[in-house]
N, C-alpha and C positions, 0 to 999 in steps of 0.2 A: 210172686209169679215166676213160673220156670217153664221155659220151652222144652218140650221132650219129643224126640223124633221116633216114630214107630213106622218103619217101612217107608213108604212114600208120603205118608200123612204125618201131621204134626198135632200134638195135643197141647192146648194152651189152658193152664189151670191157675186158678187164684188160690194162693196160700191163706189168704185172710178173707173169709167169707163176707166180712162186714166192711171191706174195702169199697171206697167209692169209685175207684178206677173203672172206667167202661171197657167192654171188650175191645173197642177201637184202640184205646190206650195200650191195652195188653198186647194187641197185635203190633202195634208200632214198636213197642219195646222189644218184642220178640223178633221183629224184622231186623232191628239194628243189631241185635246180638248175633243173630245168624249171618248177617253180612259180615260182621267183624270175624266170625268163626270162619267163613269162606275165605276172607282176605288172608288170615293168618295161615290157613291150610295151603294156599297158593304159594306164600312166601316160604314156608318151611319145608314143604314136601318136594320142591322142584330141585333135584340134585343133578348138577351139570359136571361135577368134577369129582374124582376119586378122593379117597381119604388123604393118599399121599400128595396129589396135586393141591388140595386144600392147605395141608401142612406146609409145603414148600411156599405157597403164596403167602400164607400167614407169617411165616419167617421173613420173607422178602418185604412185606409190608412193615413189620417191626424194624428191620434193618433200615429201611427207608426213613422212617420216622426218626430213628435214632441219629441219622446223619444230619439232622437239623439241630442237634443240641448246640446251644450257644446262640442261636438266633434271637434277637431281642423281641419284646412283645409288641410295642407300638412306638412310633417315632415321638408321638406327642407327650410322652412321659419321660423323654430324655432332652435335656438342654444342651447348649452348645459345649459344655465342659464334658459332657458325657462321652465316653468312647463309643457308644451306639448312636450317637446323633446323626451320623451320616452312614449308618448301615445301609447296604443295598437291599436288605430284605427284612421284613418283620412279619411275625406269624403269632396270632393268639391261639386260644386253646382249640377251637374248632378249625382255625387256619392250619395248624399242623396235621390234623387228620385229613382234612381236604387236600392239602398239598401232597401228602403221601399217596393218596388215593389217585390224584391227578398224574403223579409221576408214574403210576403204575396202571393207568387206565386201560392200557392195551392187555395187561395181564389179567385184571379183574373183569374185563368185558363190558364195562360201563363207565360213564363220566359223571361223577358226583355232582349234584346240583349246588347252586351257589347259596344255599340257606345255612343256618347255623346249627348249633348242637341239637335243638329240638327237632330239627328235620332229620338229623342222623339218627336220633332216638326212634323216631317213627319208622325208619326204614330197617331197624334191627328188632324183629319181634320176638327173638328167643331171649327170654328173661331168665337170667341165672339166679339161683336162690341166694347165693352169697359169694364172697371171694374164694372160698375153697372150691368152687366149681369153674372158677376162671382159668383161661388158658392165655399164654402170652399173645398180645395182640388185641385181646378183647378190650372193651371200653367201660370205663367207669363214668356214669353221668351223675351230676349233682343237681337236684331240685331244690329250690329255696324261695323265700319271699324277701324282696329288697327292703331294706330299712327305710329307704327314702320313698315316700308315698307317691311322689311325682314320677318315679322311675317306671318305665313301660314293663309290664309283666310279660314274660316270654311263654309261649305255648308250652303247657305242662310244667310251667315255672322252671323250665330247665335253663340253668345258668352256667353250667361248666362242664367240661369233658376231659378226661386223660386216658392215656393208653396203658393197660396193664402189661408189666414186664414179667411176671411169673417168678420173680425172685422175693419171697416173703410178700410184704404189701407194696413193693416198689411200683411206681408209675412213672412215666415220662409225660411232660406236657408243660405248657405256658401258664403259670398259676398267678404270677404277681405282676402289677403294672410296670414296675421298673426293673424287673427281672428278665431273665432270658428262658428258652426252653431248656429244661434240666430234668435230672432224675430226682424224684422225690421219694423219701424213705417210706412214706405211707400215703395211701389215697386219701385219709382223713385230714382235715385241716380246719382252722377257724378262719372266718372271714368278718371283716368289719363292715361289709356293704350288704349282707343279708343274714337271715336268721331261718330257723326251722329246716335245717339242711337234712336232706335225705339222700342216701347213695342207691344208685340203680346199676346192676351189673348186666350188661348185654353182650352176647356172643357176636362175634363178626362173621359166623358161618354162613349167613344169608348173603353177605358181600362176597364171600369166598365162592360161592355158587354162581356169581355173576348176576345177582339180583339186587337192584336198588330201587325200590319203590315204596312208597308210604303203605303201611299196614294199619293206618289210623283212620277209622271211620269219620273223624272230624276234620282231619287236615289231609287234603289230596297232595299238597305241595305241587300244584301245576300252576304255571303261569297263563295269563289269559291269551288265547290265540288270536284275538281280534287284531293285534298290531301287526301281524305278519299277513301278506297277501296269500290268498289261497291259489290253487291251481288255475282256477277260472279267471283269475285277475290278470289283466294286461301287464301288470307290473311284476308278476312272478317270473323267476328266471327260467323256468322251464316251461315252455308253451305247449308242450305235449300233453294232451288231456288223457287222464287215466281212465280205466274202464268204469270205476265207481268214484267220481271226483269227490263227491261230498264226504264220504268216509275217510278217503286218503288225505284230504285237506287237513282234518283235525289231527290225525295220527302223525302226519309229517311235521306239523307245526309243534306239536307237543315234543316230538323227538329233537327238533332243532333247539328248543329251549333247554331240554334236559341235557344237552351235550355241550353247553356253553359255559365254563367256568369264568367266573368274574373276578375282577381286581380292583380294589379300592385304594385311595390315597396315592395313586400315580399321577404325575402331571399330564401325561397324554393317555388317559384312560378312555374307554367306551362306557359312557354312562347307561345304566339301565333304563329302558323306555319308560317303566313305571317305577319312579324313585321311592325308596322306602324312608320312614322316619327313623332316625337314629336315636338310641337312648342318651341319657346324660353320660358325658365322656369322663366324668370325675373319678369314677371307679373302675378297677379292673373288670369285676365281674359283669357289670352292665355293658362294657364296651365289648367283651367277649361274645355277647348274646345278640349282636345286631343282625338284621335279616340279610344283609348282603355281606359280602366277603371282606370285611374291614381288616385285612391281615397282610396285605403285600404293598411294599412301598419301595420306590426307587429314588435314591437321593443323588444329588449332584447339581451341576449348572442347570439342567432343565427344571428341577424342582424350586430353586431359588428364583428362577426368572418368572415362573408362573404363579408362584405363592401356593402350590400344592392344590389339594383338592378344594379347599375353600375359594381359591381363585376361579376354579372352573364352575362352582355353584353360583357364582356372583356374575358370570359373563357367559351367558347361555350361547352367545354367538360363537364361542370358541369350543362348545362341547361337540365332540364326534359322535355320530349315530351309534346305536347299540350294535354290537357285533353280529346280533341276530338279525339285523336289518341289512346286513351286508350279503349280497347274494354269494354263496360259496363258490361258484363257478366263475365269478367275475374276475376279469383280468385288472390288476391293481393299476392305477395310475402313477405317475412319477411322483405326486404329492401324498400318495397313499400306498407306500411300500409294504408289502406283506412278508410274514416270515413263518417258519415251521421249525420247532425244536423237537427233535426225536430222541427216544430212548429216556434213560432215567439218570443219567450222569450229569449233575449240576443243572438240571432242567429249570428248577425254579429260579435260579440266578440269571441264567441265560434269558429265560422268558421275560423277567422283570427288566433286564437291560434293553431287550428289543422293544418293549413297550414304552420305555423312557425316550427312545428315538421317535415315538409316534407312529410306529408300523403296526399293521393289522395282522393279528394271529390266525394262522390257518390250522384247524385241528385236523383236517384230512390230509395225511401225508401223500396222498396219490395226486393231488392238485399240483400241477407243473407250472401254473402262472404265479410263482413266487418270486421275491426279490432276494430273499436271505433264507438258507436253509443250513442248519446245524444238526448232524446226526452223528450216532456212535460208529456206524458201520458205513463203508463205502457202497455196499450193495443197496443201501437205502436211497442211493442218488442215482437217478436215470440220466447218464452222461449223453445218451444218444439224443436227448431232446435238450440238452443244456443250452442256454442262450448265452454266448461269449458276449461279455460287455453289457448284459443286461441282467445277470443274476450272479449271486455269490454263493459258493458252497464251500464246506470247510473240510474238504478232502481232495488232493490230488488222485487221479485214478490208480496210479501206480506207485503210490508212496510206500508200498510194501517193499520197495528196494532197500529201504533202511529199517522199517519197523518191525520186520520179522527178524528172528534170531538168525537164520540162514542169510536172509537178505542183507543184513548188516555186516555179517561175516564176509560174504562175497564181495560187497562193495568196498570194504576196506582191503581186501586182498587185491582186487583190481587196481585200486588207487596205489597200493604199493608196487605193483608191477609196473604201472606207468611211470611212477617216480623213479624206480630203479633204472629204467631206460634212459630217462630225460637227464637224471643227475648221476651219472656213472662215476664222476670224479669226486664229487662232494657228498659227504654223508648226510642223508637227511633222516628226519624223524619218521619212523615206520609205525604201522598200527600196533606192533607188538610192544612198543613203548608205553601204551596206555589202554590195550585191549588184551585181556588174559587169553592164554593159549587155548584154542577152541578146535574141536574135531566135529565133522558132521557125521551122524550115525546113519543118515539115508545114503550115504556113499560107501560103497563096499570097500573100496582102497582105503579111505580115511578110517573107517571102522577097523579095518585090519592093522592099520598103522597104529591106532590107539591101543588096541589089545597087545601089540607087541612092545610099545613103549611103556606101558603101565607098570609101575613098580609098587611093591607091597608097602604100604604105609602112606602111600599118595592119597589125597583127598581131591575128589572132583565133584562136580555138581551137574546133573542132567536136566535139561529143560526142553519142553515141547517147543516147536518152531513158532507158534502163532498163538499161544495161551497167554493169559494174564491173571493177575490176582494170585499167583503162587500155585495156580493149578498144574498139576502134573510133574511138579519139581521133586527130585529126591537126591540125596547125597550118594556118591558112589565111592564107597571105601573098599569095595572088592568087586571083581568082574563078575562074580556069580549074579549079584543082584541086577547088574546091567543086562547080562545075557538074558536073564529071565524076563525082564520088562520088554526087551526087544522082541523076544519070542512070544510074549502075550500080545503085544501090538500086531504082530504078524497073523496071530491066530484070530483076534477080535475084529480085524478089518474085513469088509466085504470083498468079494472076489473082483469086483469091478473098481476098486479103490485101492490106494496105496496105504501102507501103515503110517501112523503118526510119524511125522518127521521130527527128529530130536537133534540136539547138539550136547556134547559133553565139554564143559568149560573147567579149566583148572581153578580150584577154590583158593581164594586169597585167604590164607590161614592166620595171617598176622594183621588183622583190621586195626586201625585206630579206634579206640573205645572212648565213649562218653559215658562217664559214671559207671564204668565197667560193662557198658552195653554197646552192641554192634550198632552201626548206623550207616545210612547212605544219604545222599543229597539229591533231591528232585528239583532239577532245573527245567526251563522251558524254551524252545526254539520255536519261533513264529516264522513261517515262510509265507510271503505274499507275491502274487503274480503281478510284477511291475518291472519294467525296464531290462530284462523280463522278470527280475527277482529283486525283492527288498527282503532281507533277513534280519531278524532281532531276537535277542535273548533276554531271559529274565532270570535272577538269582534263585528263585524258588524258595525251598525251606529244607529242613533236616528231618529225616525219619528215623526213629529209634526202636529197637526191640525192648519189649516189656522185661525181658529176661537177662540176667547176667551171661556173658558170652564165655562159652566153653567150646573149644574146637571139636571135642570128640562127642559132643551132645547130639543125640538123634532127633531131638525136638526141632522141628522146622521153625518154630517160633523164635528160637535162638539165632537162626541164621538168615531168615527172611524178614525185611522190616516193613514191607507194605502193610497198610492199614486193614485190609481184608484178612490177613493172616494174624495181625496182632490183636484185633478186637475179639478174637476167640480165646485169648488168654485170660485166665481168672484175675491177673494183676492189671488188666487193661485199664480199669476205672481209677486205679491207685497211683499210676505214674504217668508222666508226660511222655508221649510217643511222637510229638512233633515239636520241633524247636525253630525258631527264627534264626537267620544267618547271624544276627547281632548276638543271640544267645551262643551260638557256636564260637564267635569271635571272643566273647567274654570268657567262655570255658577255656579255650585254647591260650588266651592271654594269661589267665590265672595258673594253668597247670604246666605250660611250656614257655617259661619267660625268655628263653633264648631266642625265640622267633620275634620277628618284628611286631609291633603293637598292633598294626593293621594288617596282619598276615592274610586273613580272609580276602580283604579288599585288593591288597597289592600283589598277591601271589596266587591263591587259591581260584579266585574268580577268573583272572586272565587265563590261567591254565585251562579252566572249563571252557572259556570262550574259544580258545584255540582248538580243542578237540571238537567242539560242536562246529566250527567253522570247517574243520577237515571233513567231518561226516557229511556236511551239506556239499562241499565240493565233490565228493564221490559220487553224487547223484544229480547234480545241477544240469548236467547236459543230457540226462536221461528222462527226466520228469516229463510227463504229458502236460505241458504248460499252456493255460489259457487265462485271459483276463477274467477274474471272478473266482479263481481257484486260491485257496489259501489253506495252511495246515498249522495246527498247534501241536507240538510233539513234546513229550516228556523224556528227558535225559536222566538217567540214574548213574550217579558216580559214587565211588568209594575212596577213601584214604587208607592206606596201610599205616602201620606204626613208624615208617620212615617218612611219612607225609608225601608218599607218592601217590599221584592220582590215577585211578582206574575207571574206565568206562565200563559199565555192566551191561546196559542195554537201552533201547530206544523205543518209546511207547506211542502208539498211534492215537490211543484214546486214554490220556492221562486222567487219573481220578480228579474230579472237581467237587468233592464233597466238602463240607465245612463243619466237621465234627469236633473240632478244637478250636481254642481262641486264636492259635497261630494261623490255622487255616482260614479262619474268618478274616484275618488281616491280610492274608496273601491272595487267596483264590478270587473273591468278588471284585476287587480293584484290578487284578490282572485280566479278568475276563472283560471288564468294562473297557480297559485299555486296548485289549486285542480287537474287539469289535470296532471300536473307534478308529484304530489304525488302518484295519482293513477297509472300512467303508471310505475313509478319507483317501487312501490310495486308490480305491476303485474310482470314485468320483473323479479325481484328478485326472487319472489315466483315460477315463471315458472322454474327458473333454480335451485330450491330447496335451494336458498340462504336466510339468515336472512334479512328481509327488513330494520330492523333498524341497524344503524342510517340511516336517509334520507337526502340525499344532497339537495333535493327540499323543505324541510321544512324550512320555513322563518317566516310567520306571523301566521300561524296556531299553536294552542297549543295542545300537545298530551295529550289525556285524558284516552285512554284505550289501553293498549298493551298485555293484558293477555287473556287466553282462557276463 
């Protein structure tokens, strides 16, 4: 039987005249196929973005997924002796895809549902013929039959998913129970848990167009709306009746469910109202196919005290209501603190830490009734409605006094001027002792001074005032290139705006090298509003270039060590680009035996702390300070081959990704301690108590406690 369309009418024909199928059966089959055709057409023809926009978003999706390399699969597969036993985050195969989509939900224009890889499969209708048609970021699905007959078969028998990298047959994903998210040389593999494996190649173009809805006629993937009150209900948070309440009730309820990501295995989680049955947890492939998001876990004191998810399941009185049952506009009580994490920088880690405190997540960033907000940009915080002593935000309004290139330069210059007047007879350390010679290109007088003092053979580096990730940076070996860039800035800016502000800084041509590669040190400064300030510092980690250092090289990958630049290098996967401070000490001890055995601890770190304290003192009397403000800054230092320490810049939004084993050891515990310190200081100061000593202080070093 084959349905055929002819204008506005349809012809239903029997291929087998002897068939016992009735006309009714033929029509029902035709209707089902027609519905599937319409569904597929709606999912594939709706183009919201241009080819370039989809390409940029595809790359962003892949980069975000790659940032989770090294995250372990699930805690239950790691004993106390495993290095991943107390990992702050766990992601399974579909958890990786979901996490990347949640990090980029504002870019994609939708929030991925809480279901597993079968759901993702149903929302991607574009079926590719084979791997040769795949583009980076597309998904490889695996369907199979479980060996264990007691295992719950998944929809479409879908058991696994990985992300296509576009390099030969390489994929990235969480494949093994006791493993981590990693790059696999091939999408094909052998499993002990299932058989009859089939590979399905699906394009993510549907997602890139902002569409995430099931195109499967059998599985709508909608949650029952009966558990949420309608607009006519007295329990509805909005008492204003819509013009057509019956229709809007159902639409609004479905939208609320679709916009709620779920997290499992967290001690302070929000249980789904309709719990699902989880499959046997004895194998990787079955556990990766649960219907809820069995992928995110927070470890630490809270987990050991509650006994994890199992404790919650056995003690229903302690289970919190589902997040979908919490009114979006409701003001949280003291016992029900709410939080919002904005942007894509370390979002998953920060989100899981906040959940471990028992706080309620807010998906809508416009809601002002929050307790804690962490954003990438200050403009995402409305300081006009900030409630001092009742809310916490992660930016001071005028922190740019130190975090832009020009702001840092001017703050250090003013500090030198004040010191020169106060200590006229005693020689004090000036900014020039640790900060390279710098000129402002937006100042005509300084620009002229630089051009007059420039000598042939000098090497300088030009940086935009407020950019990061190495954007807009170039080496200045001759004045012609600088003049050309400044002229281009002038031509490209609008008449109502000023050109891009830039600085030119003397390049350190004799850096200390590690394995012949240039490196810098990323350290952290935490400023907390209390008394009026408490300031702490953290040693951070070492960042290395992939390439051997050559002063005359024009490749920025040789000169810039940040991960955004380095991951573009072909050698990125073959060499370590992050070291711990212990590795740095071991290397220096082995190659420079004339230095003290603990040189990093006894000499380098104190010098870093002194420079960081100096920078804080340049702005402490100018900061717009209120109880509830705090800031985590990234300080970048370099050592030259005489072991002289130089401050390069200060970053307002330091990278919080965990793309290497070292970063996994540094970033999550540091962020956990940051939030713990901030909240403890806030709670004590709100009660008029002395914040010190701090129970939450572990790896940070106290730098400043006075007025």
